[in-house]
C-alpha positions in Angstrom: 54.0 40.8 -50.6 52.7 37.9 -52.4 51.6 35.0 -50.0 53.2 31.7 -51.1 51.5 29.6 -48.3 48.4 30.3 -46.2 47.5 27.7 -43.4 44.2 28.6 -42.2 42.5 27.0 -38.9 44.5 23.8 -39.4 43.4 21.0 -37.1 45.1 17.6 -36.9 44.1 15.0 -34.4 45.5 11.6 -33.5 42.7 9.0 -33.0 44.1 6.8 -30.2 42.6 4.0 -27.9 43.0 6.5 -24.9 41.2 9.4 -26.8 41.5 12.1 -29.4 44.8 13.9 -29.2 44.6 17.6 -30.8 48.1 17.8 -31.7 47.5 20.7 -34.1 44.4 22.8 -33.0 43.6 25.7 -35.1 46.9 26.9 -36.5 47.2 29.9 -38.9 50.4 30.6 -40.7 51.3 32.8 -43.4 54.6 32.7 -45.6 55.4 35.5 -48.1 57.5 35.0 -51.3 61.2 35.0 -50.6 60.5 34.9 -46.7 62.0 32.7 -44.1 59.4 31.9 -41.4 60.4 30.1 -38.1 58.2 27.8 -36.1 59.6 27.5 -32.6 58.5 25.7 -29.5 59.2 22.7 -27.1 59.2 19.3 -28.3 55.6 18.0 -28.8 54.1 21.3 -29.3 52.9 20.5 -32.9 55.6 22.0 -35.1 56.5 18.8 -37.0 52.9 17.6 -37.3 52.1 20.9 -38.8 54.6 20.3 -41.6 53.5 16.8 -42.1 49.9 18.0 -42.4 50.8 20.7 -45.0 52.6 18.0 -47.1 49.8 15.4 -46.4 52.3 12.8 -45.1 50.6 11.8 -41.9 49.5 8.2 -41.6 46.8 6.5 -39.3 46.0 7.4 -36.5 46.8 10.9 -37.5 44.3 12.8 -39.6 43.8 16.4 -40.7 40.1 17.3 -39.6 39.8 20.8 -40.6 41.4 23.8 -42.2 42.9 25.0 -45.4 46.6 24.8 -46.7 46.8 27.2 -49.7 50.0 26.9 -51.8 49.9 29.6 -54.4 46.1 29.8 -53.8 45.4 26.0 -54.3 44.2 23.9 -51.3 46.5 21.0 -50.8 44.1 19.3 -48.5 41.6 18.9 -51.3 44.3 17.2 -53.6 44.1 13.5 -54.2 47.1 11.3 -53.3 48.1 11.1 -56.9 48.0 15.0 -57.1 50.1 15.5 -54.1 52.7 13.1 -55.5 53.2 15.7 -58.2 53.3 18.5 -55.8 55.9 17.2 -53.3 59.5 17.5 -54.3 58.2 19.7 -57.2 56.5 22.8 -55.9 56.9 22.1 -52.2 59.8 20.0 -50.7 61.0 19.0 -47.1 64.4 18.6 -45.4 63.8 16.0 -42.8 65.5 16.0 -39.4 67.7 13.0 -39.7 69.0 12.4 -43.3 70.2 8.8 -42.3 66.7 7.7 -41.8 65.4 9.7 -44.8 67.8 8.5 -47.4 67.4 5.0 -48.8 70.5 2.9 -47.8 70.5 0.7 -50.8 70.7 3.3 -53.5 73.5 5.8 -54.2 72.7 9.5 -53.2 73.1 10.6 -56.7 70.5 8.3 -57.9 68.1 9.2 -55.2 68.4 13.0 -56.1 68.2 12.2 -59.9 64.9 10.3 -59.2 63.3 13.5 -58.0 64.2 15.2 -61.5 63.1 12.0 -63.5 59.7 11.9 -61.8 58.8 15.7 -62.3 60.5 16.4 -65.6 61.2 14.7 -69.0 65.0 14.9 -68.6 67.0 11.8 -69.5 69.3 9.9 -67.1 72.4 11.5 -68.7 71.0 15.0 -68.2 69.9 14.2 -64.7 73.1 13.0 -63.7 74.9 16.1 -65.0 72.4 18.4 -63.1 72.7 16.5 -59.9 76.4 16.7 -60.0 76.1 20.5 -60.6 73.8 20.8 -57.6 76.0 18.9 -55.5 78.8 21.3 -56.3 76.5 24.1 -55.5 75.5 22.9 -52.1 79.3 22.5 -51.3 79.8 18.7 -51.7 83.4 18.1 -52.3 84.3 15.7 -55.1 80.7 15.7 -56.5 81.3 13.2 -59.3 82.7 10.6 -56.9 80.0 11.5 -54.2 77.3 10.8 -56.7 78.0 7.2 -56.6 78.4 7.1 -52.8 75.8 5.5 -50.5 74.5 7.3 -47.5 76.5 5.3 -44.8 79.6 6.5 -46.7 79.0 10.1 -46.2 79.3 12.3 -42.9 76.2 13.7 -41.2 77.0 17.2 -42.6 77.3 15.7 -46.2 74.1 13.6 -46.0 72.2 16.8 -44.9 73.8 18.7 -48.0 72.4 15.8 -50.0 69.0 16.3 -48.6 69.1 20.1 -49.5 70.1 19.2 -52.9 67.2 16.9 -53.1 65.0 19.6 -51.8 65.9 22.3 -54.2 66.6 20.4 -57.5 63.3 21.2 -58.9 63.2 24.9 -57.7 60.1 24.6 -55.4 58.4 27.7 -54.4 58.3 26.5 -50.7 60.8 24.4 -48.7 60.1 23.1 -45.2 63.0 22.4 -43.0 62.3 20.3 -40.0 65.2 20.7 -37.5 67.7 20.5 -40.3 70.7 20.9 -38.0 69.8 19.0 -34.9 72.3 16.0 -35.3 75.2 18.2 -36.5 78.0 19.9 -34.4 78.0 23.6 -34.2 80.6 24.0 -36.9 78.7 22.0 -39.5 75.4 23.6 -38.3 76.7 27.1 -39.0 77.8 25.9 -42.8 74.4 24.3 -43.2 72.6 27.5 -42.2 74.8 29.8 -44.3 74.2 27.4 -47.3 70.5 27.6 -46.8 70.4 31.4 -46.5 72.5 31.7 -49.7 70.4 29.3 -51.6 67.2 31.1 -50.5 68.8 34.5 -51.5 69.8 33.0 -55.0 66.7 31.1 -55.8 64.1 33.2 -54.0 62.5 30.1 -52.4 60.4 30.6 -49.3 61.5 28.6 -46.3 59.6 27.4 -43.2 62.2 26.6 -40.7 60.9 24.2 -37.8 63.2 24.3 -34.7 63.4 24.5 -30.9 66.8 26.4 -31.3 66.2 30.1 -30.8 69.8 30.6 -32.1 68.8 29.3 -35.5 65.7 31.5 -35.5 67.8 34.6 -35.0 70.2 33.5 -37.6 68.0 32.9 -40.4 64.3 33.8 -39.9 62.4 36.9 -41.0 59.3 36.2 -38.8 58.4 33.6 -36.1 55.5 31.6 -35.0 55.8 30.4 -31.2 53.7 27.2 -30.8 52.6 25.6 -27.5 50.4 22.7 -27.0 49.1 22.7 -30.6 48.4 26.5 -30.6 50.2 29.5 -32.0 50.9 31.7 -28.9 52.7 34.5 -30.4 53.9 35.7 -34.0 55.8 38.7 -35.0 59.0 39.6 -36.8 62.3 38.2 -35.5 63.7 41.4 -34.1 60.5 42.2 -32.1 60.4 38.7 -30.7 63.8 39.0 -29.1 63.4 42.7 -28.2 59.8 42.8 -26.9 58.5 39.2 -26.3 54.8 39.7 -25.1 53.6 36.2 -24.2 54.7 34.8 -20.9 55.7 31.5 -22.6 57.8 33.4 -25.2 59.5 35.3 -22.4 60.2 31.9 -20.6 61.8 30.6 -23.8 64.1 33.5 -24.2 65.1 33.7 -20.4 65.8 29.9 -20.6 68.8 30.5 -23.0 72.0 30.3 -21.2 74.1 33.7 -21.2 77.7 34.1 -20.7 77.0 37.1 -18.6 75.2 34.9 -16.0 77.9 32.3 -15.1 77.2 32.5 -11.4 73.3 32.3 -11.7 71.1 29.1 -12.1 69.5 28.5 -15.6 65.9 29.8 -15.8 63.2 27.3 -16.2 59.6 27.4 -16.9 57.9 25.8 -13.9 55.6 22.7 -14.5 55.5 20.5 -17.5 53.8 20.6 -20.9 50.2 19.4 -20.4 48.9 15.9 -21.6 47.0 16.7 -24.8 44.5 14.1 -23.8 43.7 16.1 -20.7 44.2 19.7 -21.5 43.6 22.3 -18.8 40.5 24.5 -19.1 41.2 28.0 -20.4 44.6 28.9 -21.5 46.8 25.9 -22.1 49.7 27.7 -20.7 47.9 28.8 -17.6 49.0 26.2 -14.9 52.6 27.3 -15.7 52.1 31.1 -16.0 53.4 33.4 -13.3 50.9 36.1 -14.6 47.8 34.0 -14.8 44.5 35.6 -14.0 41.1 34.0 -12.9 39.8 34.4 -16.4 42.8 32.3 -17.8 41.6 29.2 -15.9 38.1 29.2 -17.6 38.4 30.9 -21.0 40.8 30.3 -23.9 42.3 33.7 -25.1 42.1 34.5 -28.9 45.1 36.0 -30.8 45.0 39.7 -30.1 46.6 42.1 -32.7 48.8 44.5 -30.9 50.1 46.3 -34.0 52.6 45.8 -36.8 51.7 42.3 -37.6 52.4 41.3 -33.9 49.8 38.9 -32.4 49.7 37.2 -29.1 47.2 34.8 -27.4 47.0 36.2 -24.0 44.4 38.1 -21.9 47.0 40.6 -20.7 46.5 42.3 -24.1 42.7 42.6 -24.0 42.5 46.3 -23.5 38.7 46.1 -22.4 39.6 43.5 -19.7 42.7 45.1 -18.5 41.2 48.7 -18.4 37.9 47.3 -17.0 
């Protein structure tokens, strides 16, 4: 499968008065053509910072200090701000978490989507309006001609998110990043938005990176999954293996935390402890203080990613054959 995106050893740090925060610390991600890849983990694990780093949208005090972000073989981290302006919205796009804060309140939604076309193509205003209305109809916005002239506050949350999807795919990008695209929506609208994204991805072949903390969303739309914790990828595999055979204790903890209808009389499972302060990370494995299967080596050494076969990788000493057999 052709690789659309390759993120290699990505490191993004925040330089604060209290010290350096390694929000993303050596992340590797691959996305194939037409593939939907999920990045999942608790709040603060580095999911959104990874996305912002890929698009070079970080501002001070955040800075990408190392790594490569290859989009169709070209390293985006070597591009100038002017060159990235041509990439964003054209070859790579992003759906942000809350459309009300992403859309400009003083312009109509149609004009904002049309601007993407006008920036990246030589299309006229009349042609841009026509294409945007067609796109609004494609993403399921009722009365698209009327909605073209509506302001963000005049639309519901679901319709605003559909506008953001239209904006993200209007130029047929090779990669779309969706950062918690259904967080502020009720479950009915969430299901509609996820179905819409799956259909659009199927029709256009655009690769999608889905950032979420919701494992239900992962199960619904993703082909492969990266589980992140404290700035590191802890496990990666295909979505079926993740749910049927999670290997990392953190992944198992996340899955066990999902409420189940068959356990109505039981207390909800919780992972003990709290996420570590990135300014004061524990020695060794970052999950060690919360892990029920921690060993002595976990407290002094950071485990690498072990390949356990079929593209399944896990960052845990439990899968070091020499260590466990010795």
